[in-house]
MIPA-489164 format. One record per residue (C-alpha): residue in three letters; x, y negated, z negated. Coordinates in Angstrom, 3 decimals, always signed. Example, Ala and Ser with C-alpha at 12.3 -4.5 7.8 and 13.67 -1.06 7.14 Angstrom:
% residues 2
VEXTOR  resn         x         y         z
VEXTOR   ala   +12.300    +4.500    -7.800
VEXTOR   ser   +13.670    +1.060    -7.140
***
This chain:
% residues 332
VEXTOR  resn         x         y         z
VEXTOR   met    +0.000    +0.000    +0.000
VEXTOR   ser    +1.476    -3.340    +1.033
VEXTOR   thr    +1.878    -6.048    -1.583
VEXTOR   his    +2.894    -8.605    +1.016
VEXTOR   ile    +1.658   -12.109    +0.310
VEXTOR   ser    +1.904   -14.716    +3.025
VEXTOR   val    +3.470   -18.031    +2.059
VEXTOR   pro    +3.341   -21.112    +4.312
VEXTOR   pro    +6.786   -21.823    +5.823
VEXTOR   gln    +7.018   -25.228    +4.148
VEXTOR   leu    +6.890   -23.417    +0.787
VEXTOR   leu    +9.796   -21.062    +1.432
VEXTOR   leu   +12.562   -21.515    -1.099
VEXTOR   glu   +15.966   -21.747    +0.486
VEXTOR   arg   +17.493   -18.293    +0.597
VEXTOR   ile   +20.802   -19.509    -0.772
VEXTOR   leu   +19.121   -20.287    -4.103
VEXTOR   thr   +18.745   -16.531    -4.695
VEXTOR   leu   +22.455   -16.289    -5.452
VEXTOR   glu   +22.659   -19.705    -7.080
VEXTOR   ile   +20.260   -18.691    -9.862
VEXTOR   val   +22.361   -15.596   -10.568
VEXTOR   arg   +25.150   -17.899   -11.744
VEXTOR   val   +22.697   -19.597   -14.100
VEXTOR   thr   +21.650   -16.422   -15.922
VEXTOR   glu   +25.224   -15.030   -15.875
VEXTOR   arg   +26.587   -18.065   -17.718
VEXTOR   ala   +23.752   -18.023   -20.254
VEXTOR   ala   +24.240   -14.289   -20.886
VEXTOR   val   +28.004   -14.601   -21.398
VEXTOR   ser   +27.575   -17.496   -23.837
VEXTOR   ala   +24.978   -15.588   -25.863
VEXTOR   ala   +26.992   -12.348   -25.734
VEXTOR   arg   +29.888   -14.008   -27.590
VEXTOR   leu   +27.520   -14.182   -30.581
VEXTOR   arg   +26.182   -10.601   -30.399
VEXTOR   gly   +25.904    -9.013   -33.818
VEXTOR   his   +26.679   -12.227   -35.711
VEXTOR   gly   +23.198   -12.331   -37.245
VEXTOR   asn   +22.560   -15.914   -36.136
VEXTOR   glu   +19.579   -16.032   -33.763
VEXTOR   lys   +19.530   -19.823   -33.507
VEXTOR   ala   +23.209   -20.123   -32.591
VEXTOR   ala   +22.962   -17.394   -29.935
VEXTOR   asp   +19.844   -18.991   -28.429
VEXTOR   gln   +21.441   -22.442   -28.445
VEXTOR   ala   +24.575   -21.125   -26.722
VEXTOR   ala   +22.412   -19.620   -23.962
VEXTOR   val   +20.340   -22.815   -23.632
VEXTOR   asp   +23.448   -25.022   -23.351
VEXTOR   ala   +25.015   -22.828   -20.682
VEXTOR   met   +21.789   -22.454   -18.694
VEXTOR   arg   +21.088   -26.175   -18.696
VEXTOR   arg   +24.653   -26.989   -17.616
VEXTOR   glu   +24.370   -24.603   -14.644
VEXTOR   leu   +20.857   -25.690   -13.642
VEXTOR   asn   +22.074   -29.261   -13.421
VEXTOR   lys   +24.614   -28.239   -10.751
VEXTOR   leu   +21.969   -26.810    -8.394
VEXTOR   pro   +20.864   -28.589    -5.184
VEXTOR   ile   +17.261   -28.885    -6.383
VEXTOR   glu   +14.746   -31.340    -7.762
VEXTOR   gly   +13.642   -29.118   -10.610
VEXTOR   thr   +11.056   -29.519   -13.352
VEXTOR   val   +11.034   -27.197   -16.362
VEXTOR   val    +7.431   -25.978   -16.676
VEXTOR   ile    +8.197   -23.135   -19.086
VEXTOR   gly   +11.053   -23.815   -21.450
VEXTOR   glu   +12.154   -24.013   -25.037
VEXTOR   gly    +9.021   -25.847   -26.167
VEXTOR   glu    +7.363   -29.241   -26.090
VEXTOR   arg    +9.594   -32.287   -25.743
VEXTOR   asp    +9.364   -33.199   -29.436
VEXTOR   glu   +10.473   -29.748   -30.629
VEXTOR   ala   +13.198   -28.845   -28.102
VEXTOR   pro   +16.214   -31.060   -27.393
VEXTOR   met   +17.085   -29.136   -24.210
VEXTOR   leu   +15.158   -27.383   -21.438
VEXTOR   phe   +11.935   -28.795   -22.857
VEXTOR   ile    +8.735   -28.686   -20.834
VEXTOR   gly    +8.846   -31.498   -18.306
VEXTOR   glu   +12.646   -31.913   -18.306
VEXTOR   lys   +14.135   -32.652   -14.879
VEXTOR   val   +17.052   -30.446   -13.823
VEXTOR   gly   +19.288   -30.170   -10.767
VEXTOR   ile   +21.187   -32.828    -8.818
VEXTOR   asn   +17.904   -34.442    -7.752
VEXTOR   ala   +18.408   -33.483    -4.119
VEXTOR   gly   +16.911   -30.554    -2.267
VEXTOR   pro   +13.586   -28.754    -2.674
VEXTOR   lys   +11.119   -29.668    -5.433
VEXTOR   val   +10.840   -26.591    -7.633
VEXTOR   asp    +9.216   -25.370   -10.843
VEXTOR   ile   +11.615   -23.768   -13.306
VEXTOR   ala   +10.698   -21.224   -16.000
VEXTOR   val   +13.389   -20.186   -18.457
VEXTOR   asp   +13.935   -17.848   -21.359
VEXTOR   pro   +17.676   -18.402   -21.882
VEXTOR   leu   +17.825   -15.576   -24.421
VEXTOR   glu   +14.942   -13.147   -24.506
VEXTOR   gly   +15.305   -10.966   -27.566
VEXTOR   thr   +17.191   -13.384   -29.838
VEXTOR   thr   +16.837   -10.877   -32.685
VEXTOR   leu   +18.172    -8.075   -30.468
VEXTOR   cys   +21.238   -10.193   -29.670
VEXTOR   ala   +21.798   -11.261   -33.283
VEXTOR   lys   +21.653    -7.617   -34.390
VEXTOR   asn   +23.493    -6.334   -31.282
VEXTOR   met   +20.559    -4.069   -30.415
VEXTOR   pro   +19.662    -2.956   -26.874
VEXTOR   gly   +17.637    -4.999   -24.412
VEXTOR   ser   +18.331    -8.715   -24.808
VEXTOR   ile   +18.535   -10.627   -21.508
VEXTOR   ala   +19.022   -14.143   -20.143
VEXTOR   thr   +16.256   -14.836   -17.657
VEXTOR   met   +14.797   -17.530   -15.426
VEXTOR   ala   +12.426   -18.003   -12.527
VEXTOR   met   +12.204   -20.640    -9.815
VEXTOR   ala    +9.195   -21.361    -7.637
VEXTOR   asp    +7.923   -23.960    -5.210
VEXTOR   gly    +6.950   -27.163    -7.019
VEXTOR   gly    +3.480   -27.009    -8.537
VEXTOR   thr    +2.962   -23.254    -8.096
VEXTOR   leu    +3.760   -21.816   -11.553
VEXTOR   leu    +1.161   -21.731   -14.312
VEXTOR   his    +1.996   -24.352   -16.933
VEXTOR   ala    +1.438   -22.092   -19.927
VEXTOR   pro    +1.441   -23.542   -23.438
VEXTOR   asp    +3.565   -21.763   -26.040
VEXTOR   val    +0.737   -19.612   -27.405
VEXTOR   tyr    -0.017   -15.900   -27.452
VEXTOR   met    -1.426   -14.185   -24.393
VEXTOR   gln    -3.235   -10.857   -23.968
VEXTOR   lys    -1.495    -8.828   -21.253
VEXTOR   ile    -1.904    -5.630   -19.314
VEXTOR   ala    +0.396    -4.613   -16.464
VEXTOR   val    +1.011    -1.641   -14.170
VEXTOR   gly    +3.451    -1.005   -11.361
VEXTOR   pro    +2.900    -0.983    -7.583
VEXTOR   gly    +0.943    +1.511    -5.500
VEXTOR   tyr    -2.478    +1.375    -7.151
VEXTOR   ala    -5.800    -0.020    -5.904
VEXTOR   lys    -6.551    -3.536    -7.162
VEXTOR   gly    -8.321    -3.501   -10.525
VEXTOR   val    -7.181    +0.016   -11.448
VEXTOR   val    -6.837    -1.247   -15.037
VEXTOR   glu    -8.648    -4.172   -16.624
VEXTOR   leu    -7.761    -6.451   -19.509
VEXTOR   asp   -11.179    -6.127   -21.133
VEXTOR   ala   -11.403    -2.336   -20.867
VEXTOR   ser   -10.333    -0.330   -23.934
VEXTOR   pro    -6.770    +1.010   -24.074
VEXTOR   ala    -8.125    +4.589   -23.909
VEXTOR   asp   -10.247    +3.753   -20.874
VEXTOR   asn    -7.290    +2.132   -19.105
VEXTOR   val    -5.101    +5.188   -19.727
VEXTOR   lys    -7.783    +7.473   -18.263
VEXTOR   arg    -8.286    +5.217   -15.234
VEXTOR   leu    -4.546    +5.027   -14.555
VEXTOR   ala    -4.113    +8.787   -14.997
VEXTOR   lys    -6.947    +9.435   -12.530
VEXTOR   ala    -5.430    +7.028    -9.982
VEXTOR   lys    -2.034    +8.671   -10.418
VEXTOR   gly    -3.518   +12.168   -10.164
VEXTOR   val    -2.166   +13.317   -13.529
VEXTOR   asp    -3.472   +14.219   -16.962
VEXTOR   pro    -3.570   +11.322   -19.516
VEXTOR   ser    -0.847   +13.178   -21.448
VEXTOR   ala    +1.552   +12.380   -18.567
VEXTOR   ile    +1.067    +8.616   -19.033
VEXTOR   thr    +3.404    +6.441   -21.146
VEXTOR   val    +2.347    +2.984   -22.334
VEXTOR   leu    +4.870    +0.400   -23.538
VEXTOR   val    +3.714    -1.670   -26.529
VEXTOR   leu    +5.455    -4.274   -28.696
VEXTOR   asp    +5.789    -2.813   -32.204
VEXTOR   arg    +3.614    -5.246   -34.162
VEXTOR   pro    +0.900    -4.680   -36.826
VEXTOR   arg    -1.594    -6.491   -34.546
VEXTOR   his    -1.231    -3.678   -32.003
VEXTOR   ala    -2.298    -0.827   -34.332
VEXTOR   asp    -5.650    -0.380   -32.565
VEXTOR   ile    -4.012    -0.379   -29.108
VEXTOR   ile    -1.494    +2.270   -30.220
VEXTOR   gln    -4.236    +4.416   -31.754
VEXTOR   gly    -6.420    +4.040   -28.634
VEXTOR   val    -3.618    +5.087   -26.284
VEXTOR   arg    -2.616    +8.089   -28.408
VEXTOR   ser    -6.249    +9.229   -28.709
VEXTOR   thr    -6.130   +10.167   -25.012
VEXTOR   gly    -3.006   +12.306   -25.414
VEXTOR   ala    -0.830    +9.621   -23.769
VEXTOR   ala    +2.530    +8.565   -25.218
VEXTOR   val    +3.406    +5.159   -26.652
VEXTOR   his    +6.858    +3.696   -26.100
VEXTOR   leu    +7.423    +1.047   -28.792
VEXTOR   ile    +9.824    -1.862   -28.399
VEXTOR   thr   +10.772    -4.332   -31.132
VEXTOR   asp   +11.261    -7.385   -28.903
VEXTOR   gly   +11.542    -8.488   -25.300
VEXTOR   asp    +8.260    -8.407   -23.465
VEXTOR   val    +9.544    -9.894   -20.180
VEXTOR   ala   +11.741    -6.835   -19.784
VEXTOR   gly    +8.877    -4.744   -21.169
VEXTOR   val    +6.491    -5.685   -18.371
VEXTOR   ile    +9.182    -5.196   -15.713
VEXTOR   his    +9.667    -1.618   -16.936
VEXTOR   cys    +6.294    -0.569   -15.564
VEXTOR   ala    +7.264    -1.679   -12.039
VEXTOR   thr    +9.642    +1.297   -11.700
VEXTOR   pro    +8.008    +4.155   -13.664
VEXTOR   asp   +10.152    +6.850   -12.022
VEXTOR   glu   +13.260    +5.247   -13.521
VEXTOR   thr   +11.928    +3.916   -16.824
VEXTOR   gly    +9.232    +6.468   -17.644
VEXTOR   val    +6.828    +3.588   -18.388
VEXTOR   asp    +3.473    +3.469   -16.559
VEXTOR   met    +1.689    +0.590   -18.237
VEXTOR   tyr    +2.238    -2.348   -20.595
VEXTOR   ile    -0.517    -3.428   -23.029
VEXTOR   gly    -0.506    -6.000   -25.830
VEXTOR   thr    -0.265    -9.613   -26.852
VEXTOR   gly    +2.941   -11.592   -26.514
VEXTOR   gly    +4.125   -15.065   -25.635
VEXTOR   ala    +2.440   -16.829   -22.718
VEXTOR   pro    +5.723   -18.253   -21.357
VEXTOR   glu    +7.125   -14.704   -21.197
VEXTOR   gly    +3.929   -13.651   -19.430
VEXTOR   val    +4.537   -16.111   -16.603
VEXTOR   leu    +8.179   -15.032   -16.231
VEXTOR   ala    +7.073   -11.387   -16.064
VEXTOR   ala    +4.391   -12.296   -13.497
VEXTOR   val    +7.073   -13.799   -11.246
VEXTOR   ala    +9.092   -10.582   -11.490
VEXTOR   leu    +6.064    -8.421   -10.633
VEXTOR   arg    +5.193   -10.807    -7.803
VEXTOR   cys    +8.591    -9.916    -6.321
VEXTOR   ile    +8.813    -6.209    -7.138
VEXTOR   gly    +5.132    -5.247    -6.883
VEXTOR   gly    +2.509    -4.378    -9.453
VEXTOR   gln    -0.595    -5.784   -11.140
VEXTOR   met    -1.021    -7.881   -14.239
VEXTOR   gln    -3.974    -9.457   -16.017
VEXTOR   cys    -3.585   -11.997   -18.823
VEXTOR   arg    -5.672   -14.318   -20.976
VEXTOR   leu    -4.390   -17.146   -23.170
VEXTOR   ile    -5.329   -16.804   -26.843
VEXTOR   leu    -6.622   -20.287   -27.655
VEXTOR   asp    -8.149   -19.656   -31.067
VEXTOR   thr    -7.808   -23.138   -32.576
VEXTOR   glu    -8.945   -26.575   -31.459
VEXTOR   glu    -5.310   -27.727   -31.405
VEXTOR   lys    -4.294   -24.921   -29.016
VEXTOR   arg    -7.275   -25.582   -26.744
VEXTOR   ala    -6.397   -29.291   -26.610
VEXTOR   arg    -2.745   -28.510   -25.863
VEXTOR   ala    -3.716   -26.103   -23.090
VEXTOR   his    -6.172   -28.615   -21.626
VEXTOR   lys    -3.404   -31.215   -21.534
VEXTOR   met    -1.334   -28.764   -19.467
VEXTOR   gly    -4.143   -28.281   -16.956
VEXTOR   val    -5.961   -25.240   -18.389
VEXTOR   thr    -9.657   -25.992   -17.786
VEXTOR   asp   -11.148   -22.554   -18.559
VEXTOR   pro    -9.795   -21.235   -21.894
VEXTOR   lys   -11.279   -17.750   -21.290
VEXTOR   met    -9.914   -17.316   -17.755
VEXTOR   ile    -8.259   -14.010   -16.837
VEXTOR   tyr    -5.096   -14.737   -14.846
VEXTOR   gly    -3.753   -12.385   -12.198
VEXTOR   ile    -0.192   -12.518   -10.860
VEXTOR   glu    -1.167   -14.912    -8.043
VEXTOR   asp    -2.815   -17.257   -10.570
VEXTOR   met    +0.443   -17.523   -12.514
VEXTOR   ala    +2.869   -17.615    -9.566
VEXTOR   lys    +1.398   -18.859    -6.294
VEXTOR   gly    +4.251   -19.750    -3.916
VEXTOR   asp    +7.570   -18.189    -2.970
VEXTOR   cys    +9.449   -17.456    -6.166
VEXTOR   leu   +12.768   -16.120    -7.381
VEXTOR   phe   +13.482   -14.233   -10.596
VEXTOR   ala   +16.843   -13.428   -12.189
VEXTOR   ala   +17.864   -11.690   -15.407
VEXTOR   thr   +21.339   -10.877   -16.735
VEXTOR   gly   +21.907    -8.322   -19.492
VEXTOR   val   +23.273    -9.643   -22.807
VEXTOR   thr   +23.135    -6.369   -24.745
VEXTOR   thr   +22.885    -3.103   -22.820
VEXTOR   gly   +19.312    -1.887   -22.378
VEXTOR   ser   +17.325    +0.353   -20.062
VEXTOR   leu   +16.949    -2.499   -17.561
VEXTOR   leu   +20.485    -3.914   -17.413
VEXTOR   ser   +23.980    -3.369   -18.803
VEXTOR   gly   +25.173    -5.966   -21.291
VEXTOR   val   +28.129    -8.322   -20.909
VEXTOR   lys   +31.492    -6.580   -21.262
VEXTOR   phe   +34.548    -8.548   -22.376
VEXTOR   arg   +37.731    -6.984   -20.994
VEXTOR   lys   +41.309    -8.266   -21.339
VEXTOR   asp   +41.296   -10.425   -18.200
VEXTOR   val   +37.784    -9.847   -16.883
VEXTOR   ile   +34.218   -10.462   -17.994
VEXTOR   gln   +31.689    -8.040   -16.463
VEXTOR   thr   +27.998    -8.829   -16.031
VEXTOR   glu   +24.991    -7.101   -14.496
VEXTOR   thr   +22.109    -9.109   -13.048
VEXTOR   val   +18.889    -8.308   -11.231
VEXTOR   val   +17.628   -10.972    -8.837
VEXTOR   met   +14.382   -10.788    -6.870
VEXTOR   arg   +12.626   -12.831    -4.212
VEXTOR   ser    +8.877   -12.633    -3.670
VEXTOR   val    +8.588   -13.559    -0.001
VEXTOR   thr   +10.828   -10.685    +1.124
VEXTOR   gly   +10.368    -8.334    -1.839
VEXTOR   thr   +14.146    -7.944    -2.003
VEXTOR   val   +15.554    -6.771    -5.347
VEXTOR   arg   +19.321    -6.989    -5.809
VEXTOR   tyr   +21.396    -5.624    -8.677
VEXTOR   ile   +24.633    -7.571    -8.913
VEXTOR   lys   +27.549    -6.225   -10.937
VEXTOR   ala   +30.074    -9.021   -11.217
VEXTOR   glu   +33.653    -9.212   -12.435
VEXTOR   his   +34.603   -12.731   -13.452
VEXTOR   arg   +38.314   -13.475   -13.461
VEXTOR   gln   +38.268   -17.257   -13.733
VEXTOR   leu   +37.271   -17.075   -17.377
VEXTOR   glu   +37.578   -20.805   -18.059
VEXTOR   lys   +34.438   -21.395   -15.964
VEXTOR   phe   +32.451   -20.101   -18.928
VEXTOR   his   +33.691   -22.951   -21.110
VEXTOR   leu   +33.398   -25.914   -18.763
VEXTOR   asp   +31.112   -28.815   -19.654
***
């Protein structure tokens, strides 16, 4: 089944930016990796933010951060609305999570990544920093095979039927949080397996895009809305389905979302609602996980592994890099 989405030619991001954004996540990952296992989440996150911002400001783009480190008053860098790039070139939306899995990095546990997405200006959902209900599956299924408002047990049965297997052959990835107890119980009631992760739901959603490699068929749960948009960009490139709804359970959150252009607080967003135009996604491993290898510091070489994707072509590249000019990781 084709997942091809046509994009008007005037919205095509320049192909060269595919490799340019790899440098951005590589630098952020290396900076964060220096602080692996030091127990300081804030310092690791700040190191990644500094490096990512420095690299973004070298790119030939007119960029606006639409998903970043928070509102302007709570984030000194990469805040929502910040302009990045050299102010020449295409107008683009930027979504960043300079260090996804700050706790994983601080504890030197598997699966932390530096990640960002770039899309044509005005095409990414401007998501407030609130929770979001999410369900995602990989490519190759009929549209609507799973639904956000169906029960976890029902979704497992529907996916198993579409896949032609027994529910016991299905594995669902869920963030290990007390709020997900009912989801976990619902999934297990069908005989399906639950794969729990402690952090990192951008990587979590991406896992279900390649079930043959990861063993994950579906992602269910609530997590951050900014991470939801980043994951939607990745699935837009690699294939798959996703449905999400913002959790706007206070007047303050509804007002904040309205200010960012959210008119229907109960809307269910699909991938194309969160990422409309041509988009690019990149992630570099900080600590080794099932998605990417972490940064390795050798005597004269720093090694990184990055995945970079482009929606308009569906190309997914894994780039293993050896960096020999080590001073480039310290330049202002």
